[in-house]
C-alpha positions in Angstrom: -13.6 14.1 -6.9 -15.7 12.8 -9.9 -17.5 9.6 -9.2 -15.8 7.7 -12.0 -12.3 8.8 -10.8 -13.2 7.7 -7.3 -14.5 4.3 -8.4 -11.3 3.6 -10.3 -8.8 5.1 -7.8 -10.3 3.4 -4.7 -8.2 0.5 -3.5 -7.7 -1.7 -0.5 -5.2 0.2 1.8 -2.8 -2.1 3.5 -0.6 0.5 5.2 -1.9 3.6 7.0 -0.2 6.7 8.3 0.1 7.1 12.1 -2.5 9.9 12.1 -5.9 9.9 13.6 -9.1 10.7 11.7 -11.4 13.3 13.3 -14.6 11.8 14.6 -16.6 14.5 12.8 -15.1 13.3 9.4 -16.1 9.7 10.1 -19.6 10.9 11.1 -19.9 12.8 7.9 -18.9 9.8 5.7 -21.3 7.5 7.6 -24.1 10.1 7.4 -23.7 10.4 3.6 -23.4 6.7 3.1 -26.7 6.0 4.9 -28.3 7.1 1.7 -27.1 3.9 0.1 -30.0 1.8 -1.3 -31.5 -1.2 0.5 -34.3 -3.6 -0.2 -37.6 -1.8 0.6 -35.5 1.0 2.4 -35.1 -1.5 5.3 -31.6 -0.2 6.0 -30.7 -3.4 8.0 -27.3 -2.1 9.1 -26.0 -0.9 12.4 -22.5 0.1 13.3 -19.9 0.4 16.0 -17.0 2.8 15.4 -13.8 1.8 17.3 -10.9 4.1 17.9 -8.3 4.9 20.6 -7.4 2.5 23.4 -10.4 0.2 22.6 -9.1 -0.3 19.1 -5.5 -0.9 20.3 -6.7 -3.5 22.7 -8.7 -5.3 20.0 -5.8 -5.1 17.5 -3.4 -6.8 20.1 -5.9 -9.5 21.1 -6.9 -10.2 17.4 -3.2 -10.6 16.4 -2.4 -12.7 19.4 -5.3 -15.1 18.5 -3.9 -15.5 15.0 -0.3 -16.1 16.3 -1.6 -18.6 18.8 -3.2 -20.6 16.1 -6.8 -20.0 17.2 -9.3 -21.4 14.8 -11.4 -18.6 13.1 -15.1 -18.7 13.7 -16.7 -15.7 12.0 -20.4 -15.3 12.5 -20.8 -15.1 8.7 -19.0 -18.0 7.1 -16.4 -17.5 4.4 -16.7 -19.5 1.3 -14.7 -22.8 1.4 -14.5 -23.4 -2.3 -13.9 -21.1 -5.3 -14.1 -21.8 -9.0 -10.8 -21.9 -10.8 -11.4 -18.5 -12.4 -12.1 -16.8 -9.0 -9.3 -18.7 -7.4 -6.8 -17.4 -10.0 -7.9 -13.8 -9.4 -7.5 -14.3 -5.6 -4.0 -15.8 -6.0 -3.0 -13.0 -8.4 -3.7 -10.2 -5.9 -2.1 -12.2 -3.1 1.1 -12.6 -5.2 1.0 -8.8 -5.9 0.7 -8.0 -2.3 3.6 -10.2 -1.2 5.8 -9.1 -4.1 5.3 -5.4 -3.3 6.5 -6.2 0.3 9.5 -8.2 -1.1 8.2 -11.4 0.7 9.1 -14.5 -1.2 6.4 -17.2 -1.4 8.5 -19.6 0.6 9.2 -17.1 3.4 6.8 -18.5 5.9 7.9 -16.2 8.7 7.6 -13.1 6.5 4.1 -14.2 5.4 3.0 -14.8 9.0 4.3 -11.3 10.0 2.2 -9.8 7.2 -0.9 -11.7 8.3 -0.2 -10.4 11.8 -0.3 -6.8 10.4 -3.6 -7.7 8.7 -5.1 -8.9 11.9 -3.8 -5.7 13.5 -6.1 -3.9 11.0 -2.9 -2.6 9.2 -2.6 -0.3 12.2 -5.5 1.9 10.9 -6.7 4.5 13.5 -10.4 3.6 13.2 -12.5 0.5 12.5 -16.2 0.5 11.4 -17.9 -2.7 12.5 -21.0 -3.6 10.6 -23.8 -5.4 12.5 -27.0 -7.1 11.4 -30.0 -8.5 13.2 -29.6 -12.3 13.7 -33.1 -12.9 12.5 -32.7 -11.4 9.1 -32.4 -13.5 5.9 -28.7 -13.3 5.5 -28.6 -13.4 1.6 -30.7 -10.2 1.2 -29.2 -8.4 4.2 -25.7 -8.9 2.9 -26.6 -7.5 -0.5 -27.7 -4.4 1.3 -24.6 -4.3 3.5 -22.5 -4.5 0.4 -24.3 -1.5 -1.1 -23.6 0.5 2.1 -20.0 -0.6 2.2 -19.3 0.4 -1.4 -21.0 3.8 -0.8 -19.0 4.3 2.4 -15.7 3.5 0.9 -16.2 5.7 -2.2 -17.2 8.6 0.0 -14.2 8.0 2.2 -12.0 8.0 -0.9 -13.5 11.3 -2.0 -12.3 12.9 1.3 -8.8 11.5 0.9 -9.2 8.6 3.4 -8.2 5.0 2.7 -10.2 1.9 3.7 -9.9 -1.8 3.8 -12.8 -4.3 4.1 -11.3 -6.9 6.3 -12.5 -10.4 7.1 -9.5 -10.6 9.4 -11.3 -8.1 11.7 -14.2 -10.4 12.4 -12.6 -13.9 12.4 -12.7 -14.0 16.2 -16.1 -12.6 17.2 -15.6 -13.7 20.8 -12.8 -11.1 21.1 -15.0 -8.4 19.5 -17.8 -9.2 21.9 -15.5 -9.1 24.8 -13.9 -5.8 23.8 -17.0 -4.0 22.4 -20.7 -3.5 23.3 -22.1 -5.8 20.6 -25.7 -6.6 21.4 -26.6 -10.2 21.8 -29.3 -10.1 19.1 -26.8 -8.7 16.5 -24.6 -10.7 14.1 -21.1 -9.3 13.4 -20.8 -8.9 9.7 -17.6 -7.2 8.6 -15.1 -4.6 9.6 -13.8 -1.7 7.5 -10.4 -0.2 8.5 -10.3 3.6 8.1 -7.4 6.0 8.0 -5.0 8.1 6.0 -3.3 6.0 3.3 0.4 5.8 3.1 0.6 6.6 -0.6 4.4 6.0 -0.7 4.2 2.4 0.5 4.6 -0.1 -2.3 1.8 -2.3 -0.9 -0.5 0.6 -1.8 0.9 1.2 -5.2 1.1 -2.1 -7.1 -0.9 -2.5 -10.3 -4.4 -3.8 -9.9 -6.3 -5.7 -12.5 -10.0 -6.3 -13.3 -11.6 -8.8 -15.7 -12.6 -7.4 -19.0 -16.2 -6.6 -19.9 -16.1 -9.3 -22.6 -15.4 -11.9 -19.8 -18.3 -10.8 -17.7 -21.2 -9.4 -19.8 -23.6 -11.2 -22.2 -25.5 -8.9 -24.5 -29.0 -9.9 -25.6 -31.0 -7.9 -28.1 
């Protein structure tokens, strides 16, 4: 697949097919993505790949924590405030997701069920957990992690796989640390769901938008 096509066709997959991904294929994608750039070639990332019974156990406990009203405590904090412009973009995609699933805004039960699916990693057959050293300067390390993630997701797309970068996968780090061998000196960054996309599902087909170049770029000669 051409790079430009891959960049424009990649999207967050919110429904996966009940089909496993061969470990060799995930290894290939990670191996290629390790060529992503990083500051001073520091490559500050490490990973845990979760599949099979271990992933099913995590999905169940992660969803149960949400449904029980447990307070999220991610090791990398989410922003608490957004500008009006960014907030409007966030609300727009949220509305598109719920509309594609025929969930009215006032349907609280339907929305909670959707969030439950999100915290179950949309039932993806694999999860890539990104870890960083706790002593790293987070701002620079996260820039590097973002470069790896974009490279990984584009390479996965090139192989016909779908991905979803999910804050919902790391909201309860105590569950991850209980279920997985996360070293004490590592910080849990983000999780990427991996699987075969259900291309017939409306939630994977709604129209996506991006800001125009005129909104984002200032030219100086």
